[in-house]
C-alpha positions in Angstrom: 113.1 131.8 65.0 109.5 133.4 64.3 108.2 133.5 67.9 104.9 134.4 66.9 104.0 132.2 64.4 105.1 129.2 66.2 104.2 130.1 69.6 101.4 127.2 69.4 103.8 125.1 69.0 106.5 126.0 71.8 103.6 126.4 73.9 102.5 122.8 73.1 106.2 121.6 74.1 106.5 123.7 76.9 103.4 122.1 78.3 104.7 118.4 78.3 108.0 119.4 79.5 106.6 121.1 82.5 103.9 118.9 82.8 105.6 115.5 82.6 108.5 117.1 85.0 105.5 117.9 88.1 103.5 114.7 88.1 107.0 112.6 88.2 108.0 114.9 91.2 104.7 114.6 93.3 105.3 110.6 92.5 108.8 110.5 93.3 108.0 112.7 96.4 105.8 109.8 98.0 109.0 107.5 98.3 110.0 109.8 101.1 109.8 107.8 104.2 108.6 104.7 102.5 111.7 104.2 99.9 113.5 100.7 101.2 116.1 102.0 103.2 116.8 106.1 104.1 119.9 106.3 101.3 116.5 105.8 99.1 114.6 108.3 101.3 117.3 110.5 100.2 118.3 109.8 96.9 114.0 110.6 96.4 113.9 113.8 98.3 116.2 114.7 96.4 115.3 113.3 92.8 111.5 114.5 93.3 113.6 118.7 94.1 115.0 118.6 91.2 111.8 117.1 88.7 110.1 120.0 90.7 112.4 122.8 89.7 112.8 122.2 86.4 109.2 121.8 85.9 109.0 125.6 87.6 111.7 126.7 85.0 109.9 125.1 82.2 106.2 126.9 83.3 108.7 130.3 83.6 109.1 130.3 80.1 105.5 129.7 79.6 104.8 132.6 81.2 107.4 134.8 79.9 105.8 134.2 76.6 102.1 134.9 78.0 100.9 131.8 78.3 99.7 132.9 82.1 101.1 133.2 85.3 104.0 129.9 85.9 102.1 129.0 89.6 98.2 129.1 87.6 99.8 127.1 85.0 100.6 124.1 87.6 98.0 124.3 90.1 94.8 125.5 88.8 94.4 123.4 85.3 91.9 120.7 85.1 93.4 117.0 84.0 92.2 118.2 80.0 94.4 120.7 79.6 97.3 119.1 81.1 99.9 117.3 78.8 101.9 115.0 80.8 101.9 111.5 79.7 99.6 108.8 81.7 102.3 106.6 82.6 103.8 109.4 85.0 100.7 109.5 86.6 99.4 106.3 87.9 100.0 105.8 91.5 102.5 103.7 93.4 100.9 101.1 94.4 97.9 100.5 96.6 96.9 102.6 98.9 98.3 106.6 99.2 101.0 107.8 101.4 99.0 108.4 104.2 96.5 105.7 104.5 98.0 101.9 104.1 100.6 102.6 101.7 101.8 99.0 99.7 103.9 100.7 97.1 106.1 98.9 94.4 109.2 99.4 94.2 110.1 97.6 91.4 107.3 99.6 89.2 109.1 102.9 90.5 112.3 101.6 88.9 110.9 100.7 85.6 108.7 103.6 85.4 111.6 106.2 86.2 114.0 104.4 84.1 111.5 104.6 81.2 111.3 108.4 81.2 114.6 109.0 82.2 115.5 107.3 78.7 113.2 108.8 77.4 113.6 112.7 78.7 117.5 112.3 78.3 117.0 111.6 74.7 114.3 114.8 74.6 116.8 116.6 75.9 119.6 115.7 73.7 117.6 117.7 71.4 116.7 120.2 73.1 120.1 121.6 73.6 119.5 122.4 69.7 116.5 124.4 69.8 116.1 127.5 67.9 114.4 129.1 70.9 117.6 129.9 72.8 116.1 130.2 76.4 115.0 126.6 75.8 117.9 125.0 74.3 119.9 127.0 77.5 117.3 125.4 79.9 117.9 121.7 77.8 121.5 122.0 78.6 121.7 122.8 82.4 118.8 119.9 82.9 120.3 117.6 81.1 123.3 117.6 83.7 121.1 117.2 86.5 119.3 114.6 84.8 122.5 112.1 84.1 122.8 111.6 87.7 119.1 110.5 88.0 119.5 108.2 85.1 122.6 106.8 87.1 120.9 106.1 89.7 117.6 103.8 88.5 120.3 102.5 86.0 122.4 100.6 89.4 119.4 99.8 91.0 117.7 98.3 87.9 120.5 96.2 87.3 120.8 95.2 91.1 117.2 94.0 91.4 116.9 91.9 87.6 120.6 90.1 88.9 119.4 89.2 91.7 117.2 87.0 91.0 114.0 85.0 92.7 111.3 87.4 93.4 112.9 90.5 93.2 113.5 89.8 89.7 110.1 88.2 88.5 108.6 91.5 90.5 111.2 93.8 88.3 109.7 91.9 85.4 106.0 92.0 86.2 106.5 96.1 86.9 107.8 96.5 83.4 104.9 94.4 81.9 102.7 96.7 83.8 104.6 100.0 82.9 104.4 99.3 79.5 100.5 98.8 79.1 100.5 102.7 80.3 103.8 104.0 78.1 102.0 104.7 74.6 102.5 108.1 75.0 105.3 108.9 76.7 107.3 109.1 73.2 104.3 110.2 71.1 104.4 114.0 69.9 100.9 114.1 69.5 100.9 115.5 65.7 103.2 118.7 66.9 106.7 116.6 65.3 106.8 118.9 61.8 106.1 122.2 63.9 108.8 121.5 66.2 111.1 120.3 63.7 110.2 123.0 60.8 110.5 125.9 63.2 114.3 124.2 64.8 112.1 124.5 68.3 113.1 120.5 68.4 115.3 119.4 65.4 115.2 115.6 65.7 111.6 115.5 67.0 110.4 113.2 64.7 112.9 110.7 65.9 111.9 110.4 69.0 109.9 107.2 69.0 112.4 104.6 67.5 115.5 105.9 69.4 113.4 105.6 72.9 112.8 102.1 71.9 116.0 101.4 70.2 117.5 102.7 73.6 115.2 100.9 75.9 114.9 97.0 74.0 118.8 97.7 74.1 119.5 98.5 78.1 117.4 96.1 79.4 118.8 93.4 77.2 122.0 93.8 78.5 120.2 93.0 82.2 118.5 90.0 81.2 114.8 92.1 80.8 112.8 93.1 77.6 110.5 95.7 76.9 106.9 94.6 76.8 105.3 95.7 73.5 104.1 99.8 74.9 100.5 100.7 74.4 98.1 102.9 76.8 94.0 103.2 77.1 95.0 106.9 77.5 96.7 109.3 75.2 97.8 112.5 77.6 99.4 114.4 74.8 96.0 114.9 74.3 94.3 115.6 77.5 93.1 112.6 77.7 93.7 111.0 81.0 93.1 108.3 83.5 90.9 109.5 87.3 94.5 109.2 88.9 95.9 113.0 87.8 93.0 114.7 89.1 94.1 112.9 92.1 97.5 114.5 91.9 96.3 117.9 90.6 94.0 117.9 93.9 97.0 117.1 96.3 99.5 119.4 94.6 97.1 122.5 94.2 95.2 122.1 97.5 97.5 124.3 99.6 97.6 126.9 96.9 93.5 127.0 95.4 92.6 128.1 99.1 94.4 131.8 98.2 95.4 131.7 94.7 96.9 135.8 95.0 98.7 135.2 97.7 102.6 134.9 98.1 103.2 131.9 99.2 
């Protein structure tokens, strides 16, 4: 692969990967102490730590390619420079972690399932990337992500089959999540470059593959995927006000002294 020629396409791809996992890690971490029981506290803390580690590795590749320091990329960019899906930045529910959190467990499960499915398909393609460092990293991350997907699928099946209020809340959660999922599998016009360069050989197939797998699996649990939409397109840097809050909290300590060694 001609790294110089395809550098912009590679930078865009790595930014999407890094930003998705960074924001996902933050929202998952907010369940510490608030999950339904202690075992889930531990599980979601572990998942948040994994996702943060994955984001750090993607940012490290961007640093190696000369896009800036990994820490600055993670903490100092504004919302317009971020490439994560809008779905991932949405709050877990009313309130904040420290102030009357009334988070929605069903919504967290629905959102995480939609992202897990997207991420698994994306990693399946990236293990064949022409950029060897990314292919190797995708293979490593894919092994860890299988456990995340299994965890959330187990919960989805249990809640979906519970009936009553639990199942109704889950159905409503998918309606809410679908309303922001329009940019989740969107490649923001880079699919041709990614496929031509071999960075992501089957990038253009992602939207259809994701929709097909989600619809098939949800039907098995008696659920449906509502029509996906999105007011904003995070892949193009168009975000909700929620992302500014996420960035502010994530980068609060780093911004006090960016040149310090933390």
